[in-house]
N, C-alpha and C positions, 0 to 999 in steps of 0.2 A: 380663472376657471369659469366656465359657463354653465348655468344649470337651466334645466326647463322645468316647466310646469307637469305637476304630476297628477292623473285623474284617478287614481287608486294605488293604495299601499296594502300590501297582503304579504302574510308570513311570520315567522318567529326568529328572533335571534335573543344572542346572549351578548351583552356588552361587556367591554374589558373588565378586568380587575379594580376595585376601588383604589384610587390614586393616594388617598390619606392613609388607608390601612396598608399599602404597598410599601410607602416609604417608611412608617413606623415597624412594620414588621423588619426590616433590614437593620434599622438603626439597633432594636432593642435586640435583636439577635445577635448583633455584633458584641454587645457590652453584657451578654449573657454566656452561660458556660454550656458548651457543647454545639451541638448543629441544629439549627433551626431549618426547617422544612416550610417553604412558601409556595404553595399552588395557586393558579389564576393571577398571577403576578402581572402588574400592569407594565406592559415593556414599553412604556411612552420616554421621553427625552428626560423629564424631570425624575421619574423614579429610577433612571439608568445613571443620572447623576449622583444619586444619593448612594448607590451601589460604587461607584468611582471614588468617591470621597472616602468611603471607609476601605476599600481595597488599598487606597494611598496611606491608609494609617495601620496596615499590616492585617486586615482581615482577609480571608480568603474566601471569596463568595464565588459559585459556580450556578452559570445561567444555563439551564438547559430548557430552552424555546418557553420560558414562563415558569419553569419548576426552578426555584431557587433556593441553593444550599448555602446558608450561612454558617462559618465555622466560629463561633464566637468565642473569645479571650477571656470573658469576663467582665465586671465593671473597669478592671484597673488593667486590661489589658492591650490596650489601644500604644500605637508606638508614633513618635514623631513622623510627619509627613514631609518627603521632599517637595519643596515648592507650596504653593497655596494650594486649597481646595477649591475646585472649580464648581460651583453648584450650577452652572450654565443659567438656566431662566427659572429655577425652583425657589420659589419663595419660602415653601415648606422646608426643602432641605437647608436654605441658610439659616431660617430662625431656629427651627428644631436642633440643627447640628450645633449653634452657637451654644446651647445649653449644655450640651455635652463638652464641647472645647472649653468651656470657662472653668471646669473643674479638671482637666488634665495636667500632670506634671511636666509637661512640655509645651514650647510656644508654636504658635499657629497662626494661619493667616487665611480668609477664607474671601473669595471673588465670584463675579459672574459676568453675566454678558451687560450689556448695556442698558436692558431693562432693571436688572436687579441693581445696577449702581444707582437706580433712582427711585427706589424702593423702600419705605420708612423703616430703619431699624432701629430708631430712638426708643420705640414703644418696648423694645427687649433690652437696648443697651442700659438705661436708665435703672429698671429692677435688678440687671445683673450687677451694675455697679453697686446697688445697695447691698447685695449678697456679699460683696468684696470681690468681686472677678475685676481683673486688670484687662479691659478691652477697650477698643478704641477704634474710631472711624479713622481710616488712612486719610482721607481727604477732609476730615473735622466737619462733615456734613450731616452726621447720622446715618450715612448710607454705606453700603459696601464700596471698597474694601474694608473687612475689618481683621484687627490684629489682637490675638490672645498671648497673655503672658501668663506661668504659672501663679495660682493663688490660692490662699485658703478661704473656702466659702463658708458662710453665714447660713442658717436658716431663718427665712424672714415670712412675714405675714404680708400679703401684698394685695393691694384693692387694685384691680386693672381698670382703667376708665373706657377701654372697649371690651367687648365680648368677641375674642380671637381665642381660637383653638391652638394657633401658632404661638401666641404670647404664653398661653397657659402651659402649654406642652414643653417650650423651651424653658420655664422657671422649674419646672417638675422635673425634669431630665437635670438641669444645674443641682436642684434639691438631692440628686441621689450621692452627689458628691459635698454635700454641705456638712456642718456639725451639729444640724438639730433638723427637727422638723421645718418643712416649708409649705405654706398655704397660698393657694389662689384664690381669691373671689373676684368673680366676674360680676357685671349689672344684669345678664341676663345668660343662661348656661350655652355656652358653643358645644359644637361637636365634641363628644365624649370618648372617641376611639384611645386616645392615650389613657386615660383611666382605666377602662376596660381590659386594654392590652397589658400595659403594666402590671396590673393585678394579676392576670393571667401568667406572665413569665414570674412572678414571686414577690413583687415590691409591696410593701407595707404603706398602702393607699387608700385614702378614706374620701368618700364623696358625700356630701352634705348640702341640698339646695344647691346653689351657684359656687360654693366653696370647696373645693379640694386640696388635700394634704397627703405630703409624702414623707416618709423617715428616711433617713440618708443609709447609705452603705448595705444595700439589700445582696443577698446571693439571686441573682437571676438565674433561671434555667431555661435551656431551651425548648421551643415548642414546634408543634406543627399548626400552621396557619392557613387557611384556605380562605383567600380574599373572595368576597361577594361581588357581582358586577356593581359598577359606580353608578350610583343614581343621578349624579351629575351628569354622567353620558347617557344615561337612558331619559333624562329629560328630553333631549332633542327628538327623540324616537316619539317620545308621550306626544310633544308638541305636534310632531309630523303627523301621528295618529288621529289627533283630535281636529287638525286643520285640513287634510288631505278627504276629498270626497270618497266615499266607499271604501273605508280604510277599516282594517282591522289587524292589529299588532300584537303578538304574545311575544313581550320582554321577559327573557327568563334569567332567573337567578341573580335578582337586583337587592342591594342592601338596603334596608327601609329603617334603619336605628333613627329612633324619635329623633334625635338632635340634628337629623339631616334630610327628613322628609318632607320639609315645608312645601316644595315643589308640588305634591301629590293633595296637599291641603287646599292650595289656591288654584290648581287646576280644577279639582271638584268643585272649588268655590264658584267657579265661572262656567261651572256647567259642563264640565268634563265628565266622560262616561269612562271611568278606570276602574276594574274590577281587581282587587286582590284575591290571590289564588295561591294554593300549596304554600302557607306560611310554616316556617320552620325556623331553627336556629343553627347557625354555621360558625364555629369559633368563637363562639359568645356573641354574634352579631345576629338581628333579626333578618331573615331573607324570603322573597317571595317571588312569584310570577305575575306580571301586571298585564292583564289585557285590556286594550285601548282602542276604542272605536271614534268613528267620526261622531263631532257633537257640535252645537249650535252654543256658542260662546258669549257670555256676556261680562261687562266691566265688573271691578272687585275694590277691594282697598287692600293695600301689602304695607305691613308696618309693623312696628313695636317689637314684642317678643318673639315673633316669628322669623325676622330677618336673618337672624344668625343660622337660622336652619335652611335658609335656601339664597343666601348672598351669592353664591356662585351661579345659581339657577334665574337670576333677575334679568339678564338680557334675553334669554329665551321666554322667559314670562313676558317680558315686554313686547316681542314678536306677537306672543298669543293674543296679548291686549289689544294690539293695532287691528288684527281682524275679529276680533268681538265687537259685540253692538255696546256701546256705553261708553263711560268713563272709567278708567283704571289711574288708582293713584297710588305712586308707590313713593315711600315717605323712610326716613330713619336708616338709609342706606348710603350714608356719606362715605363708608367703606369702601364703596364702589371706586372712587377715585384714585386710589392705590392698589388697585390690582394691576395686571400685565399691560392694561391700558386705563386710561380715565373711562370708565363704563359707562359713566352718566354722559360724556361726551361720545364716546364710540357707539355707543347704542341708538342716542338720538339723532346723530346726525344719520345713521344709516337707516333709521325710521323714517326722517324726513325726505331720504333720498327715494324712499318707493312712496312717497305721498302721503305718510301718516300725518297725522296731524297731534303733534307731540310738543310738550313745553318743558325742557329740562329745568330742575329746580336746584338749590344747594345740597340736598340729601337724597334724592331721587327724580321722579318725573309725572308728569300728568299725560296719560294718553287718553286722545277721545277716539274710541275705535271706529271705523267706518270702513268694512273691507271694500265697498264698491269704488272707493277712489284710490285704492293701492295699484300701483303699476310696476313694471321693470325698472331695474336700477344696477348702476354699476356699484358694489358693495365695496368698502374699504375693511380689510380685518384689522387693521391698525397691529397686525402682528400678534395678533391676542386671540387665542384658540377658540376661546368661548365665543367670541364675537363672529368668528367665521363660521362654526358651527351653527350658531344662532340664525344668523343669515342665509345658511345653504337651506335650513327649514324654511325660511320665509320666501326663498325662491321657488319651492314646490309649490306653493300655494297661491302664487301669482302666475297669472295666465301668459305674462309677457316675457320673453328670456331676461336672465338677470347673470352679472358676473361677480366675482369675488376675486380681490388682488390679493397674492401673498395668500393663498389658501392652504398652503402647505404647513402653516404653522400649526394646525390640529395635531401634528405629531408630538406636541408637546404632551398630550392628555391620551389620544384616541387617534392611533396612526392610520385604522383601517377604515375610520368614519364613513370616506365618501363610497368606499367599496361596500359598507353594511347597508347605506342608506341605498345605493343603486340597487341592491339586491331585492329589495323590497317593492320598487317601483313596477307598476303595471300600465302601460299607456295603452288607451284605445282609442 
């Protein structure tokens, strides 16, 4: 795909529904009683994989153009699937679903694409095994395919070495099927959508600091859930608005859960002009509109407790840093290595292709911003949706034409990304 420099961005848009919330709403609706209605559901490939997996376990799910009806059968209503459950490219589906499968009275297996087969699952396999789960990696390498056998689960207290909402959620879901309380403590608080939503469905769940506990065998009841716009998707338009000359973009209906909004904190620390408008609460989540305007950016430091709140946004923040004046240091982000691509490698290599001064480190990167040295490039997507979208935004701010290989991988999380971006461009 070829992209051209943009001299002006103007307009309003609403980004697709939050991916994390869309996944969880289907999963929790499936193990609740009654019909759960989900509006503004993300119609990306990852979330559709979650729907498919639960349909294979006997759950009726209707998809009416983003309005989803999940006819739940209660906590113990899932049935044995015929064949492996295919999670596609979705790490969220793989890890959260594993917690549910560990507590089922039937055998099952879980698999995905080539990328999923390289993603680390040992981080959930070890604590699940401590709970008594009979789960194994088919190839013995701690990755998918995974096989589950019926087992009696024990409630445990687990201290996670990483701040990961996927690990935490996996164990809390397994805890619903355990014989006693299950607690998970993280080094810093990761995104808390599971805690908020499980409580709304009726689970007895308690959060104190970085520890979350759940009681077993709740009666979960169906809910009506409206997914806010995904701040991870909004991040690309925030960056585009900050970088493009004469830009003013209104991004409507964006979820700004404080465990997810680190991109706003960093962008503002870099000098970004971002206004918060129309703050409200929707389905238990804080939501607002964001007005973004062209800004003069400077370098900053990104690390510590802020990383879990922006881990998916680091590639686009790195792009911002390349166009900013001065140095930006990103640290404590080794988790980037085990995403859809090694995002330390994929981000820094693409930055180098466009002339940026960037040094990769073991847990992040150092970017010495100098926008005058940046030039057109042929970017690699690495089949990673967040890399493709990040460097599509970079291309808008570079005066020379750019290309992106395998650009269609954005369908994982944002199928209409390029159309929405083009709808804001005004060339003079």
